[in-house]
Structures are given as C-alpha cells and as structure tokens.
mmJSON file of the N, C-alpha and C atoms, coordinates in Angstrom:
{"data_MODEL":{"atom_site":{
"group_PDB":["ATOM","ATOM","ATOM","ATOM","ATOM","ATOM","ATOM","ATOM","ATOM","ATOM","ATOM","ATOM","ATOM","ATOM","ATOM","ATOM","ATOM","ATOM","ATOM","ATOM","ATOM","ATOM","ATOM","ATOM","ATOM","ATOM","ATOM","ATOM","ATOM","ATOM","ATOM","ATOM","ATOM","ATOM","ATOM","ATOM","ATOM","ATOM","ATOM","ATOM","ATOM","ATOM","ATOM","ATOM","ATOM","ATOM","ATOM","ATOM","ATOM","ATOM","ATOM","ATOM","ATOM","ATOM","ATOM","ATOM","ATOM","ATOM","ATOM","ATOM","ATOM","ATOM","ATOM","ATOM","ATOM","ATOM","ATOM","ATOM","ATOM","ATOM","ATOM","ATOM","ATOM","ATOM","ATOM","ATOM","ATOM","ATOM","ATOM","ATOM","ATOM","ATOM","ATOM","ATOM","ATOM","ATOM","ATOM","ATOM","ATOM","ATOM","ATOM","ATOM","ATOM","ATOM","ATOM","ATOM","ATOM","ATOM","ATOM","ATOM","ATOM","ATOM","ATOM","ATOM","ATOM","ATOM","ATOM","ATOM","ATOM","ATOM","ATOM","ATOM","ATOM","ATOM","ATOM","ATOM","ATOM","ATOM","ATOM","ATOM","ATOM","ATOM","ATOM","ATOM","ATOM","ATOM","ATOM","ATOM","ATOM","ATOM","ATOM","ATOM","ATOM","ATOM","ATOM","ATOM","ATOM","ATOM","ATOM","ATOM","ATOM","ATOM","ATOM","ATOM","ATOM","ATOM","ATOM","ATOM","ATOM","ATOM","ATOM","ATOM","ATOM","ATOM","ATOM","ATOM","ATOM","ATOM","ATOM","ATOM","ATOM","ATOM","ATOM","ATOM","ATOM","ATOM","ATOM","ATOM","ATOM","ATOM","ATOM","ATOM","ATOM","ATOM","ATOM","ATOM","ATOM","ATOM","ATOM","ATOM","ATOM","ATOM","ATOM","ATOM","ATOM","ATOM","ATOM","ATOM","ATOM","ATOM","ATOM","ATOM","ATOM","ATOM","ATOM","ATOM","ATOM","ATOM","ATOM","ATOM","ATOM","ATOM","ATOM","ATOM","ATOM","ATOM","ATOM"],
"id":[1,2,3,4,5,6,7,8,9,10,11,12,13,14,15,16,17,18,19,20,21,22,23,24,25,26,27,28,29,30,31,32,33,34,35,36,37,38,39,40,41,42,43,44,45,46,47,48,49,50,51,52,53,54,55,56,57,58,59,60,61,62,63,64,65,66,67,68,69,70,71,72,73,74,75,76,77,78,79,80,81,82,83,84,85,86,87,88,89,90,91,92,93,94,95,96,97,98,99,100,101,102,103,104,105,106,107,108,109,110,111,112,113,114,115,116,117,118,119,120,121,122,123,124,125,126,127,128,129,130,131,132,133,134,135,136,137,138,139,140,141,142,143,144,145,146,147,148,149,150,151,152,153,154,155,156,157,158,159,160,161,162,163,164,165,166,167,168,169,170,171,172,173,174,175,176,177,178,179,180,181,182,183,184,185,186,187,188,189,190,191,192,193,194,195,196,197,198,199,200,201,202,203,204,205,206,207],
"type_symbol":["N","C","C","N","C","C","N","C","C","N","C","C","N","C","C","N","C","C","N","C","C","N","C","C","N","C","C","N","C","C","N","C","C","N","C","C","N","C","C","N","C","C","N","C","C","N","C","C","N","C","C","N","C","C","N","C","C","N","C","C","N","C","C","N","C","C","N","C","C","N","C","C","N","C","C","N","C","C","N","C","C","N","C","C","N","C","C","N","C","C","N","C","C","N","C","C","N","C","C","N","C","C","N","C","C","N","C","C","N","C","C","N","C","C","N","C","C","N","C","C","N","C","C","N","C","C","N","C","C","N","C","C","N","C","C","N","C","C","N","C","C","N","C","C","N","C","C","N","C","C","N","C","C","N","C","C","N","C","C","N","C","C","N","C","C","N","C","C","N","C","C","N","C","C","N","C","C","N","C","C","N","C","C","N","C","C","N","C","C","N","C","C","N","C","C","N","C","C","N","C","C","N","C","C","N","C","C"],
"label_atom_id":["N","CA","C","N","CA","C","N","CA","C","N","CA","C","N","CA","C","N","CA","C","N","CA","C","N","CA","C","N","CA","C","N","CA","C","N","CA","C","N","CA","C","N","CA","C","N","CA","C","N","CA","C","N","CA","C","N","CA","C","N","CA","C","N","CA","C","N","CA","C","N","CA","C","N","CA","C","N","CA","C","N","CA","C","N","CA","C","N","CA","C","N","CA","C","N","CA","C","N","CA","C","N","CA","C","N","CA","C","N","CA","C","N","CA","C","N","CA","C","N","CA","C","N","CA","C","N","CA","C","N","CA","C","N","CA","C","N","CA","C","N","CA","C","N","CA","C","N","CA","C","N","CA","C","N","CA","C","N","CA","C","N","CA","C","N","CA","C","N","CA","C","N","CA","C","N","CA","C","N","CA","C","N","CA","C","N","CA","C","N","CA","C","N","CA","C","N","CA","C","N","CA","C","N","CA","C","N","CA","C","N","CA","C","N","CA","C","N","CA","C","N","CA","C","N","CA","C","N","CA","C","N","CA","C","N","CA","C","N","CA","C"],
"label_alt_id":[null,null,null,null,null,null,null,null,null,null,null,null,null,null,null,null,null,null,null,null,null,null,null,null,null,null,null,null,null,null,null,null,null,null,null,null,null,null,null,null,null,null,null,null,null,null,null,null,null,null,null,null,null,null,null,null,null,null,null,null,null,null,null,null,null,null,null,null,null,null,null,null,null,null,null,null,null,null,null,null,null,null,null,null,null,null,null,null,null,null,null,null,null,null,null,null,null,null,null,null,null,null,null,null,null,null,null,null,null,null,null,null,null,null,null,null,null,null,null,null,null,null,null,null,null,null,null,null,null,null,null,null,null,null,null,null,null,null,null,null,null,null,null,null,null,null,null,null,null,null,null,null,null,null,null,null,null,null,null,null,null,null,null,null,null,null,null,null,null,null,null,null,null,null,null,null,null,null,null,null,null,null,null,null,null,null,null,null,null,null,null,null,null,null,null,null,null,null,null,null,null,null,null,null,null,null,null],
"label_comp_id":["MET","MET","MET","VAL","VAL","VAL","GLU","GLU","GLU","ALA","ALA","ALA","LEU","LEU","LEU","ARG","ARG","ARG","ARG","ARG","ARG","VAL","VAL","VAL","GLY","GLY","GLY","VAL","VAL","VAL","SER","SER","SER","ASP","ASP","ASP","PHE","PHE","PHE","GLY","GLY","GLY","THR","THR","THR","PHE","PHE","PHE","ASN","ASN","ASN","ILE","ILE","ILE","LEU","LEU","LEU","ALA","ALA","ALA","GLU","GLU","GLU","GLY","GLY","GLY","ALA","ALA","ALA","GLN","GLN","GLN","ASP","ASP","ASP","ILE","ILE","ILE","ARG","ARG","ARG","GLU","GLU","GLU","GLY","GLY","GLY","LEU","LEU","LEU","LYS","LYS","LYS","LYS","LYS","LYS","TYR","TYR","TYR","SER","SER","SER","ASP","ASP","ASP","TRP","TRP","TRP","PRO","PRO","PRO","THR","THR","THR","TYR","TYR","TYR","PRO","PRO","PRO","GLN","GLN","GLN","LEU","LEU","LEU","TYR","TYR","TYR","LYS","LYS","LYS","THR","THR","THR","GLY","GLY","GLY","GLU","GLU","GLU","LEU","LEU","LEU","LEU","LEU","LEU","GLY","GLY","GLY","GLY","GLY","GLY","CYS","CYS","CYS","ASP","ASP","ASP","ILE","ILE","ILE","VAL","VAL","VAL","GLU","GLU","GLU","ALA","ALA","ALA","MET","MET","MET","GLU","GLU","GLU","LYS","LYS","LYS","SER","SER","SER","GLY","GLY","GLY","GLU","GLU","GLU","LEU","LEU","LEU","LYS","LYS","LYS","GLU","GLU","GLU","ALA","ALA","ALA","LEU","LEU","LEU","ALA","ALA","ALA"],
"label_asym_id":["A","A","A","A","A","A","A","A","A","A","A","A","A","A","A","A","A","A","A","A","A","A","A","A","A","A","A","A","A","A","A","A","A","A","A","A","A","A","A","A","A","A","A","A","A","A","A","A","A","A","A","A","A","A","A","A","A","A","A","A","A","A","A","A","A","A","A","A","A","A","A","A","A","A","A","A","A","A","A","A","A","A","A","A","A","A","A","A","A","A","A","A","A","A","A","A","A","A","A","A","A","A","A","A","A","A","A","A","A","A","A","A","A","A","A","A","A","A","A","A","A","A","A","A","A","A","A","A","A","A","A","A","A","A","A","A","A","A","A","A","A","A","A","A","A","A","A","A","A","A","A","A","A","A","A","A","A","A","A","A","A","A","A","A","A","A","A","A","A","A","A","A","A","A","A","A","A","A","A","A","A","A","A","A","A","A","A","A","A","A","A","A","A","A","A","A","A","A","A","A","A","A","A","A","A","A","A"],
"label_entity_id":["1","1","1","1","1","1","1","1","1","1","1","1","1","1","1","1","1","1","1","1","1","1","1","1","1","1","1","1","1","1","1","1","1","1","1","1","1","1","1","1","1","1","1","1","1","1","1","1","1","1","1","1","1","1","1","1","1","1","1","1","1","1","1","1","1","1","1","1","1","1","1","1","1","1","1","1","1","1","1","1","1","1","1","1","1","1","1","1","1","1","1","1","1","1","1","1","1","1","1","1","1","1","1","1","1","1","1","1","1","1","1","1","1","1","1","1","1","1","1","1","1","1","1","1","1","1","1","1","1","1","1","1","1","1","1","1","1","1","1","1","1","1","1","1","1","1","1","1","1","1","1","1","1","1","1","1","1","1","1","1","1","1","1","1","1","1","1","1","1","1","1","1","1","1","1","1","1","1","1","1","1","1","1","1","1","1","1","1","1","1","1","1","1","1","1","1","1","1","1","1","1","1","1","1","1","1","1"],
"label_seq_id":[1,1,1,2,2,2,3,3,3,4,4,4,5,5,5,6,6,6,7,7,7,8,8,8,9,9,9,10,10,10,11,11,11,12,12,12,13,13,13,14,14,14,15,15,15,16,16,16,17,17,17,18,18,18,19,19,19,20,20,20,21,21,21,22,22,22,23,23,23,24,24,24,25,25,25,26,26,26,27,27,27,28,28,28,29,29,29,30,30,30,31,31,31,32,32,32,33,33,33,34,34,34,35,35,35,36,36,36,37,37,37,38,38,38,39,39,39,40,40,40,41,41,41,42,42,42,43,43,43,44,44,44,45,45,45,46,46,46,47,47,47,48,48,48,49,49,49,50,50,50,51,51,51,52,52,52,53,53,53,54,54,54,55,55,55,56,56,56,57,57,57,58,58,58,59,59,59,60,60,60,61,61,61,62,62,62,63,63,63,64,64,64,65,65,65,66,66,66,67,67,67,68,68,68,69,69,69],
"pdbx_PDB_ins_code":[null,null,null,null,null,null,null,null,null,null,null,null,null,null,null,null,null,null,null,null,null,null,null,null,null,null,null,null,null,null,null,null,null,null,null,null,null,null,null,null,null,null,null,null,null,null,null,null,null,null,null,null,null,null,null,null,null,null,null,null,null,null,null,null,null,null,null,null,null,null,null,null,null,null,null,null,null,null,null,null,null,null,null,null,null,null,null,null,null,null,null,null,null,null,null,null,null,null,null,null,null,null,null,null,null,null,null,null,null,null,null,null,null,null,null,null,null,null,null,null,null,null,null,null,null,null,null,null,null,null,null,null,null,null,null,null,null,null,null,null,null,null,null,null,null,null,null,null,null,null,null,null,null,null,null,null,null,null,null,null,null,null,null,null,null,null,null,null,null,null,null,null,null,null,null,null,null,null,null,null,null,null,null,null,null,null,null,null,null,null,null,null,null,null,null,null,null,null,null,null,null,null,null,null,null,null,null],
"Cartn_x":[196.361,197.561,198.751,198.875,199.99,199.934,198.758,198.622,199.005,198.641,199.024,200.54,201.192,202.652,203.266,202.728,203.265,203.043,201.895,201.607,202.556,203.093,204.063,205.503,205.67,207.003,207.741,207.045,207.692,207.532,208.644,208.582,209.245,209.998,210.712,210.008,209.129,208.403,208.093,207.814,207.482,206.033,205.509,204.143,204.13,203.074,202.863,201.37,200.963,199.545,199.099,198.506,198.056,196.759,196.155,194.922,195.189,196.445,196.808,196.534,196.279,196.063,197.305,197.093,198.197,198.727,198.156,198.659,197.783,196.875,195.958,196.702,197.741,198.507,199.148,199.634,200.239,199.177,198.007,196.909,196.549,196.375,195.993,197.12,198.338,199.475,199.64,199.38,199.496,198.448,197.241,196.203,196.639,197.258,197.738,198.932,199.837,201.045,200.684,199.772,199.464,198.299,197.491,196.26,195.395,195.404,194.636,193.826,192.495,191.656,191.505,191.896,191.622,192.903,192.752,193.849,193.411,194.319,195.768,196.3,197.537,198.23,199.577,199.982,201.257,202.221,203.398,204.447,205.689,206.39,207.725,208.644,209.656,210.621,209.921,208.899,208.208,207.154,206.994,206.01,204.788,203.621,202.378,202.109,201.944,201.539,200.023,199.353,197.896,197.322,196.005,195.274,195.043,194.267,194.076,193.484,192.459,191.842,192.836,193.605,194.597,195.674,196.142,197.197,196.7,195.458,194.907,194.812,194.403,194.335,195.735,196.699,198.082,198.609,198.235,198.677,198.11,196.833,196.187,196.783,197.183,197.722,199.217,199.874,201.316,202.123,201.448,202.155,202.775,202.152,202.668,204.047,204.18,205.473,206.53,206.179,207.1,207.474,206.491,206.725,207.603,207.535,208.28,209.593,209.896,211.139,212.351],
"Cartn_y":[246.002,245.758,246.385,246.13,246.685,248.209,248.758,250.215,250.805,250.149,250.618,250.618,249.576,249.515,250.665,250.889,251.97,253.337,253.529,254.833,255.162,254.139,254.403,254.343,254.271,254.353,253.043,251.922,250.617,250.191,249.918,249.473,248.117,247.67,246.403,245.356,244.573,243.525,242.394,241.25,240.094,239.694,238.983,238.482,237.02,236.336,234.96,234.762,234.224,234.014,232.69,232.757,231.544,231.006,231.763,231.315,230.587,230.529,229.861,228.364,227.781,226.337,225.63,224.666,223.92,224.498,225.609,226.244,225.951,224.995,224.719,224.314,223.495,223.091,224.303,225.228,226.439,227.276,227.417,228.166,227.596,226.301,225.649,225.731,225.556,225.653,227.05,228.048,229.428,229.754,229.228,229.442,228.873,227.709,227.097,227.862,228.262,228.984,230.309,231.038,232.384,232.428,231.384,231.374,232.578,232.892,234.012,233.454,233.568,232.864,233.503,234.759,235.434,235.886,236.213,236.712,238.021,238.898,238.794,238.951,238.547,238.672,239.334,240.199,240.886,240.388,239.968,239.47,240.328,240.48,241.078,240.113,239.647,238.67,237.507,236.97,235.796,236.06,237.306,237.646,238.294,237.788,238.331,239.704,240.694,242.024,242.127,241.441,241.446,241.254,241.218,241.163,242.575,242.68,243.96,245.027,244.702,245.688,246.188,245.271,245.643,246.524,246.147,246.917,248.317,248.429,249.751,250.609,250.025,250.766,251.178,250.275,250.59,251.746,251.748,252.832,254.166,254.192,255.437,255.967,255.071,255.5,255.798,255.443,255.632,254.42,253.412,252.219,251.394,251.391,250.556,251.033,252.321,252.869,252.562,252.694,252.416,250.923,250.06,248.608,248.139,248.834,248.41,249.152,250.058,250.851,249.977],
"Cartn_z":[8.822,9.588,8.878,7.594,6.823,6.824,6.672,6.673,8.029,9.108,10.445,10.579,10.085,10.132,9.336,8.155,7.314,7.946,8.57,9.189,10.336,10.99,12.072,11.575,10.259,9.678,9.501,9.638,9.463,8.009,7.357,5.963,5.759,6.733,6.622,7.49,6.858,7.57,6.603,7.15,6.33,6.541,5.571,5.665,5.232,5.651,5.227,5.057,3.918,3.63,4.242,5.423,6.103,5.518,4.604,3.963,2.647,2.253,1.005,1.106,-0.038,-0.088,0.449,1.312,1.888,3.19,3.655,4.877,6.097,5.993,7.097,8.374,8.235,9.416,10.106,9.311,9.871,10.568,9.935,10.562,11.917,11.974,13.228,14.26,13.816,14.726,15.29,14.465,14.909,15.968,15.816,16.831,18.174,18.15,19.393,19.954,19.08,19.5,20.175,19.54,20.019,20.998,21.013,21.803,21.419,20.135,19.583,18.421,18.452,17.486,16.113,15.946,14.678,13.985,12.717,11.887,11.255,10.921,10.979,12.398,12.562,13.841,13.574,14.477,14.335,15.408,14.955,15.852,15.703,16.811,16.78,17.506,16.821,17.34,18.055,17.4,17.911,18.966,19.385,20.411,19.763,20.102,19.56,20.156,19.273,19.733,19.75,18.829,18.825,17.447,17.405,16.155,15.64,14.587,13.912,14.837,15.607,16.5,17.54,18.098,19.107,18.486,17.314,16.641,16.299,15.845,15.529,16.791,17.904,19.165,19.615,19.435,19.786,18.933,17.661,16.776,17.265,17.578,18.007,19.307,20.192,21.483,21.432,20.33,20.218,20.659,21.198,21.7,20.578,19.404,18.313,17.877,17.669,17.246,18.295,19.556,20.653,20.677,20.508,20.552,19.404,18.285,17.105,16.935,17.847,17.743,18.0],
"occupancy":[1.0,1.0,1.0,1.0,1.0,1.0,1.0,1.0,1.0,1.0,1.0,1.0,1.0,1.0,1.0,1.0,1.0,1.0,1.0,1.0,1.0,1.0,1.0,1.0,1.0,1.0,1.0,1.0,1.0,1.0,1.0,1.0,1.0,1.0,1.0,1.0,1.0,1.0,1.0,1.0,1.0,1.0,1.0,1.0,1.0,1.0,1.0,1.0,1.0,1.0,1.0,1.0,1.0,1.0,1.0,1.0,1.0,1.0,1.0,1.0,1.0,1.0,1.0,1.0,1.0,1.0,1.0,1.0,1.0,1.0,1.0,1.0,1.0,1.0,1.0,1.0,1.0,1.0,1.0,1.0,1.0,1.0,1.0,1.0,1.0,1.0,1.0,1.0,1.0,1.0,1.0,1.0,1.0,1.0,1.0,1.0,1.0,1.0,1.0,1.0,1.0,1.0,1.0,1.0,1.0,1.0,1.0,1.0,1.0,1.0,1.0,1.0,1.0,1.0,1.0,1.0,1.0,1.0,1.0,1.0,1.0,1.0,1.0,1.0,1.0,1.0,1.0,1.0,1.0,1.0,1.0,1.0,1.0,1.0,1.0,1.0,1.0,1.0,1.0,1.0,1.0,1.0,1.0,1.0,1.0,1.0,1.0,1.0,1.0,1.0,1.0,1.0,1.0,1.0,1.0,1.0,1.0,1.0,1.0,1.0,1.0,1.0,1.0,1.0,1.0,1.0,1.0,1.0,1.0,1.0,1.0,1.0,1.0,1.0,1.0,1.0,1.0,1.0,1.0,1.0,1.0,1.0,1.0,1.0,1.0,1.0,1.0,1.0,1.0,1.0,1.0,1.0,1.0,1.0,1.0,1.0,1.0,1.0,1.0,1.0,1.0,1.0,1.0,1.0,1.0,1.0,1.0],
"B_iso_or_equiv":[0.0,0.0,0.0,0.0,0.0,0.0,0.0,0.0,0.0,0.0,0.0,0.0,0.0,0.0,0.0,0.0,0.0,0.0,0.0,0.0,0.0,0.0,0.0,0.0,0.0,0.0,0.0,0.0,0.0,0.0,0.0,0.0,0.0,0.0,0.0,0.0,0.0,0.0,0.0,0.0,0.0,0.0,0.0,0.0,0.0,0.0,0.0,0.0,0.0,0.0,0.0,0.0,0.0,0.0,0.0,0.0,0.0,0.0,0.0,0.0,0.0,0.0,0.0,0.0,0.0,0.0,0.0,0.0,0.0,0.0,0.0,0.0,0.0,0.0,0.0,0.0,0.0,0.0,0.0,0.0,0.0,0.0,0.0,0.0,0.0,0.0,0.0,0.0,0.0,0.0,0.0,0.0,0.0,0.0,0.0,0.0,0.0,0.0,0.0,0.0,0.0,0.0,0.0,0.0,0.0,0.0,0.0,0.0,0.0,0.0,0.0,0.0,0.0,0.0,0.0,0.0,0.0,0.0,0.0,0.0,0.0,0.0,0.0,0.0,0.0,0.0,0.0,0.0,0.0,0.0,0.0,0.0,0.0,0.0,0.0,0.0,0.0,0.0,0.0,0.0,0.0,0.0,0.0,0.0,0.0,0.0,0.0,0.0,0.0,0.0,0.0,0.0,0.0,0.0,0.0,0.0,0.0,0.0,0.0,0.0,0.0,0.0,0.0,0.0,0.0,0.0,0.0,0.0,0.0,0.0,0.0,0.0,0.0,0.0,0.0,0.0,0.0,0.0,0.0,0.0,0.0,0.0,0.0,0.0,0.0,0.0,0.0,0.0,0.0,0.0,0.0,0.0,0.0,0.0,0.0,0.0,0.0,0.0,0.0,0.0,0.0,0.0,0.0,0.0,0.0,0.0,0.0],
"pdbx_formal_charge":[null,null,null,null,null,null,null,null,null,null,null,null,null,null,null,null,null,null,null,null,null,null,null,null,null,null,null,null,null,null,null,null,null,null,null,null,null,null,null,null,null,null,null,null,null,null,null,null,null,null,null,null,null,null,null,null,null,null,null,null,null,null,null,null,null,null,null,null,null,null,null,null,null,null,null,null,null,null,null,null,null,null,null,null,null,null,null,null,null,null,null,null,null,null,null,null,null,null,null,null,null,null,null,null,null,null,null,null,null,null,null,null,null,null,null,null,null,null,null,null,null,null,null,null,null,null,null,null,null,null,null,null,null,null,null,null,null,null,null,null,null,null,null,null,null,null,null,null,null,null,null,null,null,null,null,null,null,null,null,null,null,null,null,null,null,null,null,null,null,null,null,null,null,null,null,null,null,null,null,null,null,null,null,null,null,null,null,null,null,null,null,null,null,null,null,null,null,null,null,null,null,null,null,null,null,null,null],
"auth_seq_id":[1,1,1,2,2,2,3,3,3,4,4,4,5,5,5,6,6,6,7,7,7,8,8,8,9,9,9,10,10,10,11,11,11,12,12,12,13,13,13,14,14,14,15,15,15,16,16,16,17,17,17,18,18,18,19,19,19,20,20,20,21,21,21,22,22,22,23,23,23,24,24,24,25,25,25,26,26,26,27,27,27,28,28,28,29,29,29,30,30,30,31,31,31,32,32,32,33,33,33,34,34,34,35,35,35,36,36,36,37,37,37,38,38,38,39,39,39,40,40,40,41,41,41,42,42,42,43,43,43,44,44,44,45,45,45,46,46,46,47,47,47,48,48,48,49,49,49,50,50,50,51,51,51,52,52,52,53,53,53,54,54,54,55,55,55,56,56,56,57,57,57,58,58,58,59,59,59,60,60,60,61,61,61,62,62,62,63,63,63,64,64,64,65,65,65,66,66,66,67,67,67,68,68,68,69,69,69],
"auth_comp_id":["MET","MET","MET","VAL","VAL","VAL","GLU","GLU","GLU","ALA","ALA","ALA","LEU","LEU","LEU","ARG","ARG","ARG","ARG","ARG","ARG","VAL","VAL","VAL","GLY","GLY","GLY","VAL","VAL","VAL","SER","SER","SER","ASP","ASP","ASP","PHE","PHE","PHE","GLY","GLY","GLY","THR","THR","THR","PHE","PHE","PHE","ASN","ASN","ASN","ILE","ILE","ILE","LEU","LEU","LEU","ALA","ALA","ALA","GLU","GLU","GLU","GLY","GLY","GLY","ALA","ALA","ALA","GLN","GLN","GLN","ASP","ASP","ASP","ILE","ILE","ILE","ARG","ARG","ARG","GLU","GLU","GLU","GLY","GLY","GLY","LEU","LEU","LEU","LYS","LYS","LYS","LYS","LYS","LYS","TYR","TYR","TYR","SER","SER","SER","ASP","ASP","ASP","TRP","TRP","TRP","PRO","PRO","PRO","THR","THR","THR","TYR","TYR","TYR","PRO","PRO","PRO","GLN","GLN","GLN","LEU","LEU","LEU","TYR","TYR","TYR","LYS","LYS","LYS","THR","THR","THR","GLY","GLY","GLY","GLU","GLU","GLU","LEU","LEU","LEU","LEU","LEU","LEU","GLY","GLY","GLY","GLY","GLY","GLY","CYS","CYS","CYS","ASP","ASP","ASP","ILE","ILE","ILE","VAL","VAL","VAL","GLU","GLU","GLU","ALA","ALA","ALA","MET","MET","MET","GLU","GLU","GLU","LYS","LYS","LYS","SER","SER","SER","GLY","GLY","GLY","GLU","GLU","GLU","LEU","LEU","LEU","LYS","LYS","LYS","GLU","GLU","GLU","ALA","ALA","ALA","LEU","LEU","LEU","ALA","ALA","ALA"],
"auth_asym_id":["A","A","A","A","A","A","A","A","A","A","A","A","A","A","A","A","A","A","A","A","A","A","A","A","A","A","A","A","A","A","A","A","A","A","A","A","A","A","A","A","A","A","A","A","A","A","A","A","A","A","A","A","A","A","A","A","A","A","A","A","A","A","A","A","A","A","A","A","A","A","A","A","A","A","A","A","A","A","A","A","A","A","A","A","A","A","A","A","A","A","A","A","A","A","A","A","A","A","A","A","A","A","A","A","A","A","A","A","A","A","A","A","A","A","A","A","A","A","A","A","A","A","A","A","A","A","A","A","A","A","A","A","A","A","A","A","A","A","A","A","A","A","A","A","A","A","A","A","A","A","A","A","A","A","A","A","A","A","A","A","A","A","A","A","A","A","A","A","A","A","A","A","A","A","A","A","A","A","A","A","A","A","A","A","A","A","A","A","A","A","A","A","A","A","A","A","A","A","A","A","A","A","A","A","A","A","A"],
"auth_atom_id":["N","CA","C","N","CA","C","N","CA","C","N","CA","C","N","CA","C","N","CA","C","N","CA","C","N","CA","C","N","CA","C","N","CA","C","N","CA","C","N","CA","C","N","CA","C","N","CA","C","N","CA","C","N","CA","C","N","CA","C","N","CA","C","N","CA","C","N","CA","C","N","CA","C","N","CA","C","N","CA","C","N","CA","C","N","CA","C","N","CA","C","N","CA","C","N","CA","C","N","CA","C","N","CA","C","N","CA","C","N","CA","C","N","CA","C","N","CA","C","N","CA","C","N","CA","C","N","CA","C","N","CA","C","N","CA","C","N","CA","C","N","CA","C","N","CA","C","N","CA","C","N","CA","C","N","CA","C","N","CA","C","N","CA","C","N","CA","C","N","CA","C","N","CA","C","N","CA","C","N","CA","C","N","CA","C","N","CA","C","N","CA","C","N","CA","C","N","CA","C","N","CA","C","N","CA","C","N","CA","C","N","CA","C","N","CA","C","N","CA","C","N","CA","C","N","CA","C","N","CA","C","N","CA","C","N","CA","C","N","CA","C"],
"pdbx_PDB_model_num":[1,1,1,1,1,1,1,1,1,1,1,1,1,1,1,1,1,1,1,1,1,1,1,1,1,1,1,1,1,1,1,1,1,1,1,1,1,1,1,1,1,1,1,1,1,1,1,1,1,1,1,1,1,1,1,1,1,1,1,1,1,1,1,1,1,1,1,1,1,1,1,1,1,1,1,1,1,1,1,1,1,1,1,1,1,1,1,1,1,1,1,1,1,1,1,1,1,1,1,1,1,1,1,1,1,1,1,1,1,1,1,1,1,1,1,1,1,1,1,1,1,1,1,1,1,1,1,1,1,1,1,1,1,1,1,1,1,1,1,1,1,1,1,1,1,1,1,1,1,1,1,1,1,1,1,1,1,1,1,1,1,1,1,1,1,1,1,1,1,1,1,1,1,1,1,1,1,1,1,1,1,1,1,1,1,1,1,1,1,1,1,1,1,1,1,1,1,1,1,1,1,1,1,1,1,1,1]
}}}
C-alpha cells in the first residue's frame, strides 16, 4: 500500500498499526465502519478507497493518482 502511494507521488500520509497490542477495539470498529473485512485499507478524508488489491488495480489504471489528487 505504501509503495503504491509512493509510486503515484504521494509522500504525505499517515498510518496506524491496527495490529498493535491494545488495538483490537479499533480493528473491530474499523471493520464495521468500512464494511471491509481485510487490511490494509486506504482512506482519503474518511472515505474508504479500498484494500491492497483494489489500490493496486487503481494504481495500474491511473485511478489512484486521480483519486488522491
């Protein structure tokens, strides 16, 4: 995910380790919030763009750069 962001020229982004000890509530809440069962997940201004497979497909098609512009 990070590499896809870098390849489209995005360098200013934040991350959060949802697998860290004590983050189980956040992990479960994120699944409900996004209705997306897997991680990592990419969000822009609170909107889910997709998981890793979706983001990689978006990068290949040019949609990722457009979505993050």
